[in-house]
PyMOL Python script that loads the backbone (N, CA, C, O; Angstrom):
from pymol import cmd

cmd.read_pdbstr("""\
ATOM      1  N   UNK A   1      -6.976   5.316   9.132  1.00  0.00           N
ATOM      2  CA  UNK A   1      -6.875   4.935   7.731  1.00  0.00           C
ATOM      3  C   UNK A   1      -5.694   5.659   7.085  1.00  0.00           C
ATOM      4  O   UNK A   1      -5.248   6.705   7.556  1.00  0.00           O
ATOM      5  N   UNK A   2      -5.202   5.067   5.988  1.00  0.00           N
ATOM      6  CA  UNK A   2      -3.995   5.580   5.349  1.00  0.00           C
ATOM      7  C   UNK A   2      -4.182   5.683   3.838  1.00  0.00           C
ATOM      8  O   UNK A   2      -4.729   4.787   3.196  1.00  0.00           O
ATOM      9  N   UNK A   3      -3.708   6.812   3.286  1.00  0.00           N
ATOM     10  CA  UNK A   3      -3.773   7.055   1.842  1.00  0.00           C
ATOM     11  C   UNK A   3      -2.528   6.467   1.188  1.00  0.00           C
ATOM     12  O   UNK A   3      -1.423   6.575   1.718  1.00  0.00           O
ATOM     13  N   UNK A   4      -2.723   5.847   0.034  1.00  0.00           N
ATOM     14  CA  UNK A   4      -1.593   5.428  -0.797  1.00  0.00           C
ATOM     15  C   UNK A   4      -1.538   6.394  -1.970  1.00  0.00           C
ATOM     16  O   UNK A   4      -2.518   6.569  -2.694  1.00  0.00           O
ATOM     17  N   UNK A   5      -0.373   7.022  -2.150  1.00  0.00           N
ATOM     18  CA  UNK A   5      -0.187   7.990  -3.231  1.00  0.00           C
ATOM     19  C   UNK A   5       0.858   7.484  -4.214  1.00  0.00           C
ATOM     20  O   UNK A   5       1.829   6.835  -3.826  1.00  0.00           O
ATOM     21  N   UNK A   6       0.651   7.786  -5.480  1.00  0.00           N
ATOM     22  CA  UNK A   6       1.672   7.561  -6.505  1.00  0.00           C
ATOM     23  C   UNK A   6       2.222   8.920  -6.895  1.00  0.00           C
ATOM     24  O   UNK A   6       1.491   9.909  -6.958  1.00  0.00           O
ATOM     25  N   UNK A   7       3.540   8.953  -7.159  1.00  0.00           N
ATOM     26  CA  UNK A   7       4.233  10.206  -7.464  1.00  0.00           C
ATOM     27  C   UNK A   7       4.728  10.205  -8.909  1.00  0.00           C
ATOM     28  O   UNK A   7       5.128   9.171  -9.445  1.00  0.00           O
ATOM     29  N   UNK A   8       4.694  11.368  -9.516  1.00  0.00           N
ATOM     30  CA  UNK A   8       5.147  11.534 -10.891  1.00  0.00           C
ATOM     31  C   UNK A   8       6.673  11.460 -10.977  1.00  0.00           C
ATOM     32  O   UNK A   8       7.381  11.854 -10.050  1.00  0.00           O
ATOM     33  N   UNK A   9       7.156  10.954 -12.094  1.00  0.00           N
ATOM     34  CA  UNK A   9       8.585  11.011 -12.410  1.00  0.00           C
ATOM     35  C   UNK A   9       8.713  11.137 -13.924  1.00  0.00           C
ATOM     36  O   UNK A   9       7.721  11.061 -14.649  1.00  0.00           O
ATOM     37  N   UNK A  10       9.930  11.328 -14.389  1.00  0.00           N
ATOM     38  CA  UNK A  10      10.145  11.562 -15.823  1.00  0.00           C
ATOM     39  C   UNK A  10      10.330  10.282 -16.638  1.00  0.00           C
ATOM     40  O   UNK A  10      10.544  10.353 -17.848  1.00  0.00           O
ATOM     41  N   UNK A  11      10.252   9.115 -15.998  1.00  0.00           N
ATOM     42  CA  UNK A  11      10.594   7.871 -16.690  1.00  0.00           C
ATOM     43  C   UNK A  11       9.457   6.862 -16.780  1.00  0.00           C
ATOM     44  O   UNK A  11       9.345   6.151 -17.779  1.00  0.00           O
ATOM     45  N   UNK A  12       8.620   6.787 -15.765  1.00  0.00           N
ATOM     46  CA  UNK A  12       7.547   5.794 -15.757  1.00  0.00           C
ATOM     47  C   UNK A  12       6.494   6.162 -16.797  1.00  0.00           C
ATOM     48  O   UNK A  12       6.012   7.294 -16.835  1.00  0.00           O
ATOM     49  N   UNK A  13       6.145   5.187 -17.641  1.00  0.00           N
ATOM     50  CA  UNK A  13       5.176   5.461 -18.710  1.00  0.00           C
ATOM     51  C   UNK A  13       3.763   5.595 -18.147  1.00  0.00           C
ATOM     52  O   UNK A  13       3.428   5.018 -17.112  1.00  0.00           O
ATOM     53  N   UNK A  14       2.958   6.363 -18.848  1.00  0.00           N
ATOM     54  CA  UNK A  14       1.564   6.541 -18.451  1.00  0.00           C
ATOM     55  C   UNK A  14       0.824   5.206 -18.510  1.00  0.00           C
ATOM     56  O   UNK A  14      -0.022   4.926 -17.660  1.00  0.00           O
ATOM     57  N   UNK A  15       1.136   4.390 -19.504  1.00  0.00           N
ATOM     58  CA  UNK A  15       0.497   3.077 -19.632  1.00  0.00           C
ATOM     59  C   UNK A  15       0.810   2.187 -18.438  1.00  0.00           C
ATOM     60  O   UNK A  15      -0.056   1.448 -17.970  1.00  0.00           O
ATOM     61  N   UNK A  16       2.048   2.253 -17.941  1.00  0.00           N
ATOM     62  CA  UNK A  16       2.418   1.443 -16.783  1.00  0.00           C
ATOM     63  C   UNK A  16       1.672   1.913 -15.537  1.00  0.00           C
ATOM     64  O   UNK A  16       1.237   1.090 -14.731  1.00  0.00           O
ATOM     65  N   UNK A  17       1.521   3.212 -15.373  1.00  0.00           N
ATOM     66  CA  UNK A  17       0.776   3.748 -14.225  1.00  0.00           C
ATOM     67  C   UNK A  17      -0.676   3.262 -14.288  1.00  0.00           C
ATOM     68  O   UNK A  17      -1.242   2.874 -13.266  1.00  0.00           O
ATOM     69  N   UNK A  18      -1.270   3.281 -15.464  1.00  0.00           N
ATOM     70  CA  UNK A  18      -2.640   2.781 -15.625  1.00  0.00           C
ATOM     71  C   UNK A  18      -2.700   1.299 -15.272  1.00  0.00           C
ATOM     72  O   UNK A  18      -3.641   0.856 -14.614  1.00  0.00           O
ATOM     73  N   UNK A  19      -1.709   0.537 -15.703  1.00  0.00           N
ATOM     74  CA  UNK A  19      -1.653  -0.897 -15.373  1.00  0.00           C
ATOM     75  C   UNK A  19      -1.580  -1.110 -13.857  1.00  0.00           C
ATOM     76  O   UNK A  19      -2.270  -1.976 -13.318  1.00  0.00           O
ATOM     77  N   UNK A  20      -0.755  -0.332 -13.179  1.00  0.00           N
ATOM     78  CA  UNK A  20      -0.641  -0.414 -11.713  1.00  0.00           C
ATOM     79  C   UNK A  20      -1.997  -0.117 -11.070  1.00  0.00           C
ATOM     80  O   UNK A  20      -2.435  -0.833 -10.170  1.00  0.00           O
ATOM     81  N   UNK A  21      -2.644   0.927 -11.530  1.00  0.00           N
ATOM     82  CA  UNK A  21      -3.922   1.344 -10.944  1.00  0.00           C
ATOM     83  C   UNK A  21      -5.024   0.313 -11.168  1.00  0.00           C
ATOM     84  O   UNK A  21      -5.872   0.117 -10.297  1.00  0.00           O
ATOM     85  N   UNK A  22      -5.023  -0.343 -12.314  1.00  0.00           N
ATOM     86  CA  UNK A  22      -6.053  -1.354 -12.570  1.00  0.00           C
ATOM     87  C   UNK A  22      -5.722  -2.674 -11.881  1.00  0.00           C
ATOM     88  O   UNK A  22      -6.618  -3.326 -11.345  1.00  0.00           O
ATOM     89  N   UNK A  23      -4.455  -3.078 -11.884  1.00  0.00           N
ATOM     90  CA  UNK A  23      -4.067  -4.374 -11.315  1.00  0.00           C
ATOM     91  C   UNK A  23      -3.996  -4.365  -9.792  1.00  0.00           C
ATOM     92  O   UNK A  23      -4.527  -5.269  -9.147  1.00  0.00           O
ATOM     93  N   UNK A  24      -3.358  -3.374  -9.217  1.00  0.00           N
ATOM     94  CA  UNK A  24      -3.114  -3.354  -7.769  1.00  0.00           C
ATOM     95  C   UNK A  24      -4.239  -2.651  -7.016  1.00  0.00           C
ATOM     96  O   UNK A  24      -4.639  -3.089  -5.937  1.00  0.00           O
ATOM     97  N   UNK A  25      -4.746  -1.565  -7.585  1.00  0.00           N
ATOM     98  CA  UNK A  25      -5.763  -0.775  -6.889  1.00  0.00           C
ATOM     99  C   UNK A  25      -7.183  -1.053  -7.389  1.00  0.00           C
ATOM    100  O   UNK A  25      -8.145  -0.468  -6.893  1.00  0.00           O
ATOM    101  N   UNK A  26      -7.309  -1.953  -8.379  1.00  0.00           N
ATOM    102  CA  UNK A  26      -8.609  -2.411  -8.892  1.00  0.00           C
ATOM    103  C   UNK A  26      -9.496  -1.265  -9.376  1.00  0.00           C
ATOM    104  O   UNK A  26     -10.707  -1.265  -9.158  1.00  0.00           O
ATOM    105  N   UNK A  27      -8.871  -0.294 -10.034  1.00  0.00           N
ATOM    106  CA  UNK A  27      -9.613   0.822 -10.633  1.00  0.00           C
ATOM    107  C   UNK A  27     -10.083   0.414 -12.028  1.00  0.00           C
ATOM    108  O   UNK A  27      -9.463  -0.429 -12.677  1.00  0.00           O
ATOM    109  N   UNK A  28     -11.177   1.015 -12.482  1.00  0.00           N
ATOM    110  CA  UNK A  28     -11.581   0.821 -13.873  1.00  0.00           C
ATOM    111  C   UNK A  28     -10.572   1.558 -14.757  1.00  0.00           C
ATOM    112  O   UNK A  28      -9.791   2.377 -14.272  1.00  0.00           O
ATOM    113  N   UNK A  29     -10.597   1.260 -16.044  1.00  0.00           N
ATOM    114  CA  UNK A  29      -9.664   1.939 -16.947  1.00  0.00           C
ATOM    115  C   UNK A  29      -9.911   3.452 -16.927  1.00  0.00           C
ATOM    116  O   UNK A  29      -8.961   4.235 -16.933  1.00  0.00           O
ATOM    117  N   UNK A  30     -11.174   3.859 -16.902  1.00  0.00           N
ATOM    118  CA  UNK A  30     -11.503   5.294 -16.877  1.00  0.00           C
ATOM    119  C   UNK A  30     -11.011   5.948 -15.588  1.00  0.00           C
ATOM    120  O   UNK A  30     -10.457   7.046 -15.623  1.00  0.00           O
ATOM    121  N   UNK A  31     -11.209   5.282 -14.452  1.00  0.00           N
ATOM    122  CA  UNK A  31     -10.718   5.816 -13.174  1.00  0.00           C
ATOM    123  C   UNK A  31      -9.195   5.913 -13.199  1.00  0.00           C
ATOM    124  O   UNK A  31      -8.620   6.903 -12.747  1.00  0.00           O
ATOM    125  N   UNK A  32      -8.551   4.878 -13.731  1.00  0.00           N
ATOM    126  CA  UNK A  32      -7.088   4.843 -13.785  1.00  0.00           C
ATOM    127  C   UNK A  32      -6.548   5.980 -14.647  1.00  0.00           C
ATOM    128  O   UNK A  32      -5.555   6.612 -14.289  1.00  0.00           O
ATOM    129  N   UNK A  33      -7.193   6.243 -15.774  1.00  0.00           N
ATOM    130  CA  UNK A  33      -6.759   7.350 -16.634  1.00  0.00           C
ATOM    131  C   UNK A  33      -6.872   8.684 -15.908  1.00  0.00           C
ATOM    132  O   UNK A  33      -5.984   9.529 -16.014  1.00  0.00           O
ATOM    133  N   UNK A  34      -7.961   8.873 -15.173  1.00  0.00           N
ATOM    134  CA  UNK A  34      -8.175  10.120 -14.445  1.00  0.00           C
ATOM    135  C   UNK A  34      -7.104  10.308 -13.363  1.00  0.00           C
ATOM    136  O   UNK A  34      -6.550  11.399 -13.222  1.00  0.00           O
ATOM    137  N   UNK A  35      -6.815   9.256 -12.606  1.00  0.00           N
ATOM    138  CA  UNK A  35      -5.794   9.335 -11.554  1.00  0.00           C
ATOM    139  C   UNK A  35      -4.416   9.553 -12.174  1.00  0.00           C
ATOM    140  O   UNK A  35      -3.625  10.345 -11.663  1.00  0.00           O
ATOM    141  N   UNK A  36      -4.125   8.856 -13.271  1.00  0.00           N
ATOM    142  CA  UNK A  36      -2.836   9.006 -13.949  1.00  0.00           C
ATOM    143  C   UNK A  36      -2.632  10.453 -14.397  1.00  0.00           C
ATOM    144  O   UNK A  36      -1.530  10.987 -14.272  1.00  0.00           O
ATOM    145  N   UNK A  37      -3.680  11.090 -14.915  1.00  0.00           N
ATOM    146  CA  UNK A  37      -3.566  12.487 -15.338  1.00  0.00           C
ATOM    147  C   UNK A  37      -3.331  13.409 -14.144  1.00  0.00           C
ATOM    148  O   UNK A  37      -2.582  14.381 -14.253  1.00  0.00           O
ATOM    149  N   UNK A  38      -3.961  13.115 -13.009  1.00  0.00           N
ATOM    150  CA  UNK A  38      -3.709  13.897 -11.786  1.00  0.00           C
ATOM    151  C   UNK A  38      -2.246  13.772 -11.373  1.00  0.00           C
ATOM    152  O   UNK A  38      -1.611  14.764 -11.015  1.00  0.00           O
ATOM    153  N   UNK A  39      -1.714  12.557 -11.422  1.00  0.00           N
ATOM    154  CA  UNK A  39      -0.308  12.330 -11.067  1.00  0.00           C
ATOM    155  C   UNK A  39       0.580  13.148 -11.995  1.00  0.00           C
ATOM    156  O   UNK A  39       1.510  13.818 -11.546  1.00  0.00           O
ATOM    157  N   UNK A  40       0.289  13.090 -13.284  1.00  0.00           N
ATOM    158  CA  UNK A  40       1.094  13.779 -14.292  1.00  0.00           C
ATOM    159  C   UNK A  40       1.025  15.300 -14.115  1.00  0.00           C
ATOM    160  O   UNK A  40       2.040  15.987 -14.236  1.00  0.00           O
ATOM    161  N   UNK A  41      -0.163  15.821 -13.832  1.00  0.00           N
ATOM    162  CA  UNK A  41      -0.348  17.273 -13.756  1.00  0.00           C
ATOM    163  C   UNK A  41       0.008  17.859 -12.392  1.00  0.00           C
ATOM    164  O   UNK A  41       0.555  18.960 -12.319  1.00  0.00           O
ATOM    165  N   UNK A  42      -0.292  17.141 -11.316  1.00  0.00           N
ATOM    166  CA  UNK A  42      -0.112  17.690  -9.969  1.00  0.00           C
ATOM    167  C   UNK A  42       1.091  17.114  -9.224  1.00  0.00           C
ATOM    168  O   UNK A  42       1.434  17.578  -8.136  1.00  0.00           O
ATOM    169  N   UNK A  43       1.732  16.098  -9.814  1.00  0.00           N
ATOM    170  CA  UNK A  43       2.917  15.522  -9.182  1.00  0.00           C
ATOM    171  C   UNK A  43       2.646  14.305  -8.328  1.00  0.00           C
ATOM    172  O   UNK A  43       3.552  13.516  -8.060  1.00  0.00           O
ATOM    173  N   UNK A  44       1.393  14.142  -7.893  1.00  0.00           N
ATOM    174  CA  UNK A  44       1.017  12.955  -7.124  1.00  0.00           C
ATOM    175  C   UNK A  44      -0.500  12.888  -7.053  1.00  0.00           C
ATOM    176  O   UNK A  44      -1.195  13.871  -7.310  1.00  0.00           O
ATOM    177  N   UNK A  45      -1.002  11.703  -6.699  1.00  0.00           N
ATOM    178  CA  UNK A  45      -2.447  11.536  -6.541  1.00  0.00           C
ATOM    179  C   UNK A  45      -2.717  10.369  -5.606  1.00  0.00           C
ATOM    180  O   UNK A  45      -1.915   9.443  -5.484  1.00  0.00           O
ATOM    181  N   UNK A  46      -3.864  10.438  -4.953  1.00  0.00           N
ATOM    182  CA  UNK A  46      -4.290   9.363  -4.054  1.00  0.00           C
ATOM    183  C   UNK A  46      -4.890   8.233  -4.887  1.00  0.00           C
ATOM    184  O   UNK A  46      -5.743   8.456  -5.746  1.00  0.00           O
ATOM    185  N   UNK A  47      -4.424   7.013  -4.613  1.00  0.00           N
ATOM    186  CA  UNK A  47      -4.932   5.830  -5.312  1.00  0.00           C
ATOM    187  C   UNK A  47      -6.012   5.126  -4.511  1.00  0.00           C
ATOM    188  O   UNK A  47      -6.842   4.409  -5.068  1.00  0.00           O
ATOM    189  N   UNK A  48      -5.997   5.336  -3.195  1.00  0.00           N
ATOM    190  CA  UNK A  48      -6.990   4.711  -2.335  1.00  0.00           C
ATOM    191  C   UNK A  48      -6.671   4.961  -0.882  1.00  0.00           C
ATOM    192  O   UNK A  48      -5.576   5.409  -0.542  1.00  0.00           O
ATOM    193  N   UNK A  49      -7.639   4.667  -0.022  1.00  0.00           N
ATOM    194  CA  UNK A  49      -7.479   4.816   1.424  1.00  0.00           C
ATOM    195  C   UNK A  49      -7.779   3.460   2.051  1.00  0.00           C
ATOM    196  O   UNK A  49      -8.828   2.863   1.808  1.00  0.00           O
ATOM    197  N   UNK A  50      -6.832   2.986   2.866  1.00  0.00           N
ATOM    198  CA  UNK A  50      -6.899   1.624   3.397  1.00  0.00           C
ATOM    199  C   UNK A  50      -6.432   1.588   4.845  1.00  0.00           C
ATOM    200  O   UNK A  50      -5.926   2.575   5.378  1.00  0.00           O
ATOM    201  N   UNK A  51      -6.611   0.430   5.467  1.00  0.00           N
ATOM    202  CA  UNK A  51      -5.988   0.202   6.771  1.00  0.00           C
ATOM    203  C   UNK A  51      -4.473   0.217   6.555  1.00  0.00           C
ATOM    204  O   UNK A  51      -4.008   0.051   5.427  1.00  0.00           O
ATOM    205  N   UNK A  52      -3.711   0.411   7.615  1.00  0.00           N
ATOM    206  CA  UNK A  52      -2.253   0.501   7.484  1.00  0.00           C
ATOM    207  C   UNK A  52      -1.670  -0.733   6.815  1.00  0.00           C
ATOM    208  O   UNK A  52      -0.837  -0.613   5.917  1.00  0.00           O
ATOM    209  N   UNK A  53      -2.096  -1.913   7.239  1.00  0.00           N
ATOM    210  CA  UNK A  53      -1.539  -3.154   6.695  1.00  0.00           C
ATOM    211  C   UNK A  53      -1.792  -3.271   5.193  1.00  0.00           C
ATOM    212  O   UNK A  53      -0.890  -3.632   4.438  1.00  0.00           O
ATOM    213  N   UNK A  54      -2.995  -2.973   4.766  1.00  0.00           N
ATOM    214  CA  UNK A  54      -3.319  -3.055   3.334  1.00  0.00           C
ATOM    215  C   UNK A  54      -2.573  -1.977   2.558  1.00  0.00           C
ATOM    216  O   UNK A  54      -2.067  -2.243   1.468  1.00  0.00           O
ATOM    217  N   UNK A  55      -2.496  -0.763   3.102  1.00  0.00           N
ATOM    218  CA  UNK A  55      -1.762   0.322   2.440  1.00  0.00           C
ATOM    219  C   UNK A  55      -0.294  -0.062   2.252  1.00  0.00           C
ATOM    220  O   UNK A  55       0.277   0.167   1.186  1.00  0.00           O
ATOM    221  N   UNK A  56       0.313  -0.642   3.284  1.00  0.00           N
ATOM    222  CA  UNK A  56       1.718  -1.067   3.185  1.00  0.00           C
ATOM    223  C   UNK A  56       1.884  -2.154   2.134  1.00  0.00           C
ATOM    224  O   UNK A  56       2.853  -2.139   1.375  1.00  0.00           O
ATOM    225  N   UNK A  57       0.954  -3.089   2.083  1.00  0.00           N
ATOM    226  CA  UNK A  57       1.015  -4.168   1.091  1.00  0.00           C
ATOM    227  C   UNK A  57       0.914  -3.604  -0.321  1.00  0.00           C
ATOM    228  O   UNK A  57       1.689  -3.984  -1.198  1.00  0.00           O
ATOM    229  N   UNK A  58      -0.028  -2.706  -0.542  1.00  0.00           N
ATOM    230  CA  UNK A  58      -0.202  -2.128  -1.883  1.00  0.00           C
ATOM    231  C   UNK A  58       1.023  -1.313  -2.300  1.00  0.00           C
ATOM    232  O   UNK A  58       1.448  -1.393  -3.452  1.00  0.00           O
ATOM    233  N   UNK A  59       1.593  -0.537  -1.388  1.00  0.00           N
ATOM    234  CA  UNK A  59       2.802   0.235  -1.698  1.00  0.00           C
ATOM    235  C   UNK A  59       3.956  -0.705  -2.041  1.00  0.00           C
ATOM    236  O   UNK A  59       4.738  -0.423  -2.949  1.00  0.00           O
ATOM    237  N   UNK A  60       4.065  -1.814  -1.323  1.00  0.00           N
ATOM    238  CA  UNK A  60       5.122  -2.796  -1.600  1.00  0.00           C
ATOM    239  C   UNK A  60       4.902  -3.460  -2.958  1.00  0.00           C
ATOM    240  O   UNK A  60       5.860  -3.700  -3.693  1.00  0.00           O
ATOM    241  N   UNK A  61       3.648  -3.757  -3.295  1.00  0.00           N
ATOM    242  CA  UNK A  61       3.341  -4.350  -4.600  1.00  0.00           C
ATOM    243  C   UNK A  61       3.726  -3.400  -5.732  1.00  0.00           C
ATOM    244  O   UNK A  61       4.259  -3.832  -6.754  1.00  0.00           O
ATOM    245  N   UNK A  62       3.456  -2.112  -5.550  1.00  0.00           N
ATOM    246  CA  UNK A  62       3.847  -1.107  -6.551  1.00  0.00           C
ATOM    247  C   UNK A  62       5.361  -1.117  -6.711  1.00  0.00           C
ATOM    248  O   UNK A  62       5.872  -1.144  -7.831  1.00  0.00           O
ATOM    249  N   UNK A  63       6.079  -1.095  -5.591  1.00  0.00           N
ATOM    250  CA  UNK A  63       7.543  -1.073  -5.621  1.00  0.00           C
ATOM    251  C   UNK A  63       8.095  -2.294  -6.361  1.00  0.00           C
ATOM    252  O   UNK A  63       8.995  -2.167  -7.191  1.00  0.00           O
ATOM    253  N   UNK A  64       7.553  -3.473  -6.059  1.00  0.00           N
ATOM    254  CA  UNK A  64       8.033  -4.704  -6.698  1.00  0.00           C
ATOM    255  C   UNK A  64       7.757  -4.706  -8.198  1.00  0.00           C
ATOM    256  O   UNK A  64       8.637  -5.030  -8.995  1.00  0.00           O
ATOM    257  N   UNK A  65       6.532  -4.343  -8.582  1.00  0.00           N
ATOM    258  CA  UNK A  65       6.175  -4.358 -10.004  1.00  0.00           C
ATOM    259  C   UNK A  65       6.967  -3.305 -10.777  1.00  0.00           C
ATOM    260  O   UNK A  65       7.392  -3.550 -11.906  1.00  0.00           O
ATOM    261  N   UNK A  66       7.165  -2.133 -10.170  1.00  0.00           N
ATOM    262  CA  UNK A  66       7.954  -1.083 -10.823  1.00  0.00           C
ATOM    263  C   UNK A  66       9.395  -1.550 -11.017  1.00  0.00           C
ATOM    264  O   UNK A  66       9.981  -1.341 -12.079  1.00  0.00           O
ATOM    265  N   UNK A  67       9.961  -2.181  -9.995  1.00  0.00           N
ATOM    266  CA  UNK A  67      11.341  -2.669 -10.084  1.00  0.00           C
ATOM    267  C   UNK A  67      11.465  -3.737 -11.171  1.00  0.00           C
ATOM    268  O   UNK A  67      12.422  -3.729 -11.946  1.00  0.00           O
ATOM    269  N   UNK A  68      10.500  -4.653 -11.228  1.00  0.00           N
ATOM    270  CA  UNK A  68      10.512  -5.711 -12.249  1.00  0.00           C
ATOM    271  C   UNK A  68      10.478  -5.125 -13.659  1.00  0.00           C
ATOM    272  O   UNK A  68      11.048  -5.692 -14.591  1.00  0.00           O
ATOM    273  N   UNK A  69       9.807  -3.991 -13.800  1.00  0.00           N
ATOM    274  CA  UNK A  69       9.664  -3.351 -15.109  1.00  0.00           C
ATOM    275  C   UNK A  69      10.643  -2.205 -15.316  1.00  0.00           C
ATOM    276  O   UNK A  69      10.557  -1.477 -16.305  1.00  0.00           O
ATOM    277  N   UNK A  70      11.576  -2.048 -14.379  1.00  0.00           N
ATOM    278  CA  UNK A  70      12.646  -1.047 -14.443  1.00  0.00           C
ATOM    279  C   UNK A  70      12.120   0.387 -14.524  1.00  0.00           C
ATOM    280  O   UNK A  70      12.625   1.212 -15.286  1.00  0.00           O
ATOM    281  N   UNK A  71      11.087   0.661 -13.714  1.00  0.00           N
ATOM    282  CA  UNK A  71      10.563   2.016 -13.579  1.00  0.00           C
ATOM    283  C   UNK A  71      10.807   2.508 -12.154  1.00  0.00           C
ATOM    284  O   UNK A  71      10.775   1.711 -11.217  1.00  0.00           O
ATOM    285  N   UNK A  72      11.050   3.814 -11.974  1.00  0.00           N
ATOM    286  CA  UNK A  72      11.289   4.363 -10.632  1.00  0.00           C
ATOM    287  C   UNK A  72      10.012   4.832  -9.925  1.00  0.00           C
ATOM    288  O   UNK A  72      10.082   5.666  -9.022  1.00  0.00           O
ATOM    289  N   UNK A  73       8.857   4.312 -10.318  1.00  0.00           N
ATOM    290  CA  UNK A  73       7.583   4.758  -9.750  1.00  0.00           C
ATOM    291  C   UNK A  73       7.596   4.654  -8.227  1.00  0.00           C
ATOM    292  O   UNK A  73       7.962   3.622  -7.666  1.00  0.00           O
ATOM    293  N   UNK A  74       7.192   5.736  -7.570  1.00  0.00           N
ATOM    294  CA  UNK A  74       7.202   5.805  -6.111  1.00  0.00           C
ATOM    295  C   UNK A  74       5.782   5.824  -5.563  1.00  0.00           C
ATOM    296  O   UNK A  74       4.943   6.617  -5.992  1.00  0.00           O
ATOM    297  N   UNK A  75       5.530   4.929  -4.601  1.00  0.00           N
ATOM    298  CA  UNK A  75       4.267   4.924  -3.859  1.00  0.00           C
ATOM    299  C   UNK A  75       4.587   5.261  -2.414  1.00  0.00           C
ATOM    300  O   UNK A  75       5.512   4.695  -1.830  1.00  0.00           O
ATOM    301  N   UNK A  76       3.828   6.179  -1.836  1.00  0.00           N
ATOM    302  CA  UNK A  76       4.017   6.533  -0.431  1.00  0.00           C
ATOM    303  C   UNK A  76       2.697   6.374   0.314  1.00  0.00           C
ATOM    304  O   UNK A  76       1.624   6.287  -0.283  1.00  0.00           O
ATOM    305  N   UNK A  77       2.815   6.339   1.633  1.00  0.00           N
ATOM    306  CA  UNK A  77       1.651   6.199   2.508  1.00  0.00           C
ATOM    307  C   UNK A  77       1.599   7.412   3.425  1.00  0.00           C
ATOM    308  O   UNK A  77       2.611   7.813   4.001  1.00  0.00           O
ATOM    309  N   UNK A  78       0.411   7.990   3.553  1.00  0.00           N
ATOM    310  CA  UNK A  78       0.199   9.111   4.474  1.00  0.00           C
ATOM    311  C   UNK A  78      -1.047   8.831   5.295  1.00  0.00           C
ATOM    312  O   UNK A  78      -2.018   8.262   4.795  1.00  0.00           O
ATOM    313  N   UNK A  79      -1.014   9.234   6.557  1.00  0.00           N
ATOM    314  CA  UNK A  79      -2.197   9.069   7.392  1.00  0.00           C
ATOM    315  C   UNK A  79      -3.306   9.974   6.876  1.00  0.00           C
ATOM    316  O   UNK A  79      -3.077  11.147   6.583  1.00  0.00           O
ATOM    317  N   UNK A  80      -4.511   9.419   6.767  1.00  0.00           N
ATOM    318  CA  UNK A  80      -5.662  10.184   6.296  1.00  0.00           C
ATOM    319  C   UNK A  80      -6.198  11.015   7.446  1.00  0.00           C
ATOM    320  O   UNK A  80      -6.514  10.483   8.511  1.00  0.00           O
ATOM    321  N   UNK A  81      -6.302  12.327   7.230  1.00  0.00           N
ATOM    322  CA  UNK A  81      -6.734  13.202   8.337  1.00  0.00           C
ATOM    323  C   UNK A  81      -8.239  13.338   8.411  1.00  0.00           C
ATOM    324  O   UNK A  81      -8.754  14.037   9.283  1.00  0.00           O
TER     325      UNK A  81
END
""", "prot")
cmd.dss("prot")
cmd.show_as("cartoon", "prot")
cmd.util.cbc("prot")
cmd.orient("prot")
């Protein structure tokens, strides 16, 4: 299994991160707010754990949506230990 992480930056709005978490990762608004605060405070946070194919798809969806909205939001994939 693979973790999908979102990373903090100085440009992506908190509202956009919440939108990504609710739309792509299907989090509730409360869950999305909690994860967004972790990203903001700790520099990154896990959005979910998936099979490799699904993790890659979700990371690509984040990249596409961020690019469309002109944000540098970064999603990475790490193997879950």
